[in-house]
VOPAGU-2260 file (C-alpha; in pm, 1 decimal, decimal comma):
REM VOPAGU-2260
SITE   aa  ch    i         X         Y         Z
SITE  UNK   A    0   12343,3    4155,0   11348,4
SITE  UNK   A    1   12304,4    4028,1   11695,0
SITE  UNK   A    2   11966,9    3875,8   11778,6
SITE  UNK   A    3   11894,9    3754,9   12150,1
SITE  UNK   A    4   11572,7    3573,9   12207,5
SITE  UNK   A    5   11414,0    3574,0   12562,2
SITE  UNK   A    6   11134,0    3354,4   12453,2
SITE  UNK   A    7   10980,7    3134,6   12153,1
SITE  UNK   A    8   10895,6    3293,3   11832,0
SITE  UNK   A    9   10663,3    3210,0   11527,5
SITE  UNK   A   10   10736,7    3228,7   11145,3
SITE  UNK   A   11   10547,8    3536,3   11152,8
SITE  UNK   A   12   10698,5    3697,7   11430,0
SITE  UNK   A   13   11029,1    3634,5   11291,2
SITE  UNK   A   14   10938,1    3801,3   10972,8
SITE  UNK   A   15   10792,9    4114,8   11165,0
SITE  UNK   A   16   11141,8    4125,2   11338,8
SITE  UNK   A   17   11333,7    4131,1   11043,3
SITE  UNK   A   18   11114,6    4400,4   10908,6
SITE  UNK   A   19   11166,5    4595,5   11219,9
SITE  UNK   A   20   11546,7    4564,7   11209,8
SITE  UNK   A   21   11564,3    4660,0   10821,0
SITE  UNK   A   22   11405,0    4961,9   10930,5
SITE  UNK   A   23   11685,5    5025,7   11148,0
SITE  UNK   A   24   11488,6    4988,5   11454,8
SITE  UNK   A   25   11663,1    4860,1   11776,8
SITE  UNK   A   26   11421,8    4747,0   12023,9
SITE  UNK   A   27   11234,0    4460,8   12202,5
SITE  UNK   A   28   10951,0    4336,2   12030,7
SITE  UNK   A   29   10643,9    4201,0   12180,2
SITE  UNK   A   30   10802,1    3802,8   12171,7
SITE  UNK   A   31   11114,1    3915,6   12377,3
SITE  UNK   A   32   11377,6    3943,5   12077,0
SITE  UNK   A   33   11632,9    4241,9   12125,8
SITE  UNK   A   34   11795,5    4338,9   11796,7
SITE  UNK   A   35   12112,6    4517,8   11726,8
SITE  UNK   A   36   12132,4    4577,2   11385,9
SITE  UNK   A   37   12335,3    4813,8   11170,5
SITE  UNK   A   38   12283,0    4868,8   10834,6
SITE  UNK   A   39   12591,9    5055,3   10672,4
SITE  UNK   A   40   12459,4    5303,2   10414,4
SITE  UNK   A   41   12770,3    5438,0   10211,4
SITE  UNK   A   42   12753,2    5752,5   10017,1
SITE  UNK   A   43   12931,7    5728,3    9659,2
SITE  UNK   A   44   13110,9    6022,3    9518,3
SITE  UNK   A   45   13256,8    6075,5    9184,0
SITE  UNK   A   46   13585,2    6251,0    9150,4
SITE  UNK   A   47   13740,4    6376,5    8799,7
SITE  UNK   A   48   14129,8    6258,2    8791,4
SITE  UNK   A   49   14341,1    6386,0    8507,8
SITE  UNK   A   50   14710,6    6317,5    8447,3
SITE  UNK   A   51   14939,4    6561,5    8242,0
SITE  UNK   A   52   15272,0    6454,2    8110,1
SITE  UNK   A   53   15521,9    6615,1    7880,3
SITE  UNK   A   54   15549,3    6494,5    7530,1
SITE  UNK   A   55   15877,6    6366,9    7382,0
SITE  UNK   A   56   15916,4    6738,7    7278,1
SITE  UNK   A   57   15946,4    6837,6    7656,5
SITE  UNK   A   58   15764,9    7149,0    7524,5
SITE  UNK   A   59   15406,6    7044,1    7506,0
SITE  UNK   A   60   15190,2    6819,3    7740,6
SITE  UNK   A   61   14929,6    6566,7    7696,6
SITE  UNK   A   62   14662,1    6446,7    7932,6
SITE  UNK   A   63   14468,1    6122,9    8023,5
SITE  UNK   A   64   14146,4    6132,1    8218,7
SITE  UNK   A   65   13891,9    5917,7    8406,6
SITE  UNK   A   66   13601,1    5941,3    8652,0
SITE  UNK   A   67   13662,4    5749,0    8983,1
SITE  UNK   A   68   13357,6    5663,6    9200,5
SITE  UNK   A   69   13440,4    5562,9    9558,1
SITE  UNK   A   70   13290,7    5617,0    9894,4
SITE  UNK   A   71   13272,6    5934,2   10081,4
SITE  UNK   A   72   13590,1    6060,6   10289,1
SITE  UNK   A   73   13828,9    5843,4   10085,8
SITE  UNK   A   74   14179,0    5997,8   10028,6
SITE  UNK   A   75   14305,6    6099,7    9697,4
SITE  UNK   A   76   14545,8    5792,4    9744,9
SITE  UNK   A   77   14240,6    5568,1    9699,9
SITE  UNK   A   78   14136,7    5761,4    9408,1
SITE  UNK   A   79   14484,8    5667,5    9230,2
SITE  UNK   A   80   14490,4    5324,9    9340,0
SITE  UNK   A   81   14084,2    5266,9    9208,5
SITE  UNK   A   82   14201,2    5458,4    8890,9
SITE  UNK   A   83   14484,1    5214,3    8827,9
SITE  UNK   A   84   14231,9    4909,0    8872,8
SITE  UNK   A   85   13996,0    5075,6    8624,0
SITE  UNK   A   86   14258,2    5171,2    8338,6
SITE  UNK   A   87   14596,3    5057,6    8266,9
SITE  UNK   A   88   14698,2    5422,7    8161,6
SITE  UNK   A   89   14677,3    5514,0    8551,1
SITE  UNK   A   90   14903,3    5279,8    8678,6
SITE  UNK   A   91   15137,0    5428,8    8930,9
SITE  UNK   A   92   15421,3    5368,2    9191,7
SITE  UNK   A   93   15450,6    5528,0    9514,5
SITE  UNK   A   94   15686,7    5518,6    9801,9
SITE  UNK   A   95   15617,0    5518,3   10161,2
SITE  UNK   A   96   15809,7    5778,0   10343,5
SITE  UNK   A   97   15670,9    5726,9   10667,7
SITE  UNK   A   98   15395,9    5458,9   10771,4
SITE  UNK   A   99   15103,3    5516,2   10580,9
SITE  UNK   A  100   15226,1    5823,9   10394,1
SITE  UNK   A  101   15249,8    5784,9   10044,0
SITE  UNK   A  102   15455,3    5977,3    9755,2
SITE  UNK   A  103   15364,6    5893,3    9399,4
SITE  UNK   A  104   15673,1    5886,4    9199,7
SITE  UNK   A  105   15568,5    5752,7    8862,0
SITE  UNK   A  106   15213,1    5747,3    8678,0
SITE  UNK   A  107   15200,7    5507,7    8378,0
SITE  UNK   A  108   15570,8    5443,9    8378,0
SITE  UNK   A  109   15647,3    5802,3    8379,5
SITE  UNK   A  110   15885,4    5885,0    8649,8
SITE  UNK   A  111   15954,5    6190,6    8879,1
SITE  UNK   A  112   16323,8    6312,9    8810,6
SITE  UNK   A  113   16503,1    6404,6    9117,1
SITE  UNK   A  114   16836,3    6587,4    9092,8
SITE  UNK   A  115   16910,8    6900,7    8876,7
SITE  UNK   A  116   16616,2    6870,5    8659,1
SITE  UNK   A  117   16380,7    6819,0    8953,6
SITE  UNK   A  118   16047,9    6720,7    8783,5
SITE  UNK   A  119   15807,3    6602,3    9000,7
SITE  UNK   A  120   15446,5    6474,3    8991,4
SITE  UNK   A  121   15246,9    6764,0    9168,4
SITE  UNK   A  122   14881,8    6742,8    9243,6
SITE  UNK   A  123   14618,0    7028,8    9198,4
SITE  UNK   A  124   14276,8    7059,8    9324,6
SITE  UNK   A  125   14086,4    7284,7    9053,3
SITE  UNK   A  126   13739,5    7455,6    9024,1
SITE  UNK   A  127   13673,5    7286,2    8699,4
SITE  UNK   A  128   13799,6    7049,9    8457,7
SITE  UNK   A  129   14149,9    7080,1    8375,9
SITE  UNK   A  130   14218,8    7274,7    8028,0
SITE  UNK   A  131   14565,7    7199,0    7845,5
SITE  UNK   A  132   14536,4    7535,7    7706,8
SITE  UNK   A  133   14517,1    7685,4    8040,2
SITE  UNK   A  134   14760,1    7581,3    8285,8
SITE  UNK   A  135   14643,9    7595,9    8653,1
SITE  UNK   A  136   14797,2    7886,3    8876,8
SITE  UNK   A  137   15039,0    7757,4    9156,4
SITE  UNK   A  138   14766,2    7851,5    9397,1
SITE  UNK   A  139   14569,1    7549,6    9294,6
SITE  UNK   A  140   14866,3    7341,4    9410,3
SITE  UNK   A  141   14772,4    7128,2    9700,3
SITE  UNK   A  142   15001,2    7147,2   10022,6
SITE  UNK   A  143   14857,7    6819,6   10145,4
SITE  UNK   A  144   14970,2    6483,8   10035,2
SITE  UNK   A  145   14774,8    6219,4    9888,8
SITE  UNK   A  146   14668,5    6037,7   10187,5
SITE  UNK   A  147   14575,5    6353,1   10373,4
SITE  UNK   A  148   14373,1    6504,2   10085,0
SITE  UNK   A  149   13995,6    6389,6   10135,6
SITE  UNK   A  150   13810,4    6419,0    9808,4
SITE  UNK   A  151   13427,7    6523,8    9772,5
SITE  UNK   A  152   13198,8    6474,0    9516,9
SITE  UNK   A  153   13248,1    6631,0    9190,7
SITE  UNK   A  154   13596,4    6747,1    9277,5
SITE  UNK   A  155   13865,7    6791,0    9004,3
SITE  UNK   A  156   14218,7    6671,9    9047,2
SITE  UNK   A  157   14527,1    6680,3    8837,0
SITE  UNK   A  158   14847,6    6536,9    8855,7
SITE  UNK   A  159   15090,5    6702,4    8656,5
SITE  UNK   A  160   15438,6    6613,5    8598,8
SITE  UNK   A  161   15633,0    6943,6    8587,4
SITE  UNK   A  162   15909,1    7178,6    8726,3
SITE  UNK   A  163   15849,9    7389,9    9034,5
């Protein structure tokens, strides 16, 4: 907040000036104050974040889930970071292939496999909560990376360690 004074003020006028500023007004009051006040109002959204990974038999899959609340216009990478801070089951490792572009290579200690097996962490955006009995179609697979995927309130995301 910047306040510029052209004249003297009294305590009553100061209170009035503060009220004007809190109401988001930027103007000169009768005592010569010019106030420039920006009050950031951040909308918060909640995103459903689920992780699926193969069981020891490499046939069945298990899942973990959390809800993450964060600011509007956040990237999915920010969801991953916040989930890891909230819950130890969502720890992750990411590499930075180019500046500010991340690739998630492991979640909860479970790593992608590069080579003949080619098992990767794939990110899906789903219409509903993920269902282990109804695996998502490839059409839900995101073409954008974690940094370029901007989340919205009520979104459902699935990170799935699988072959493709």
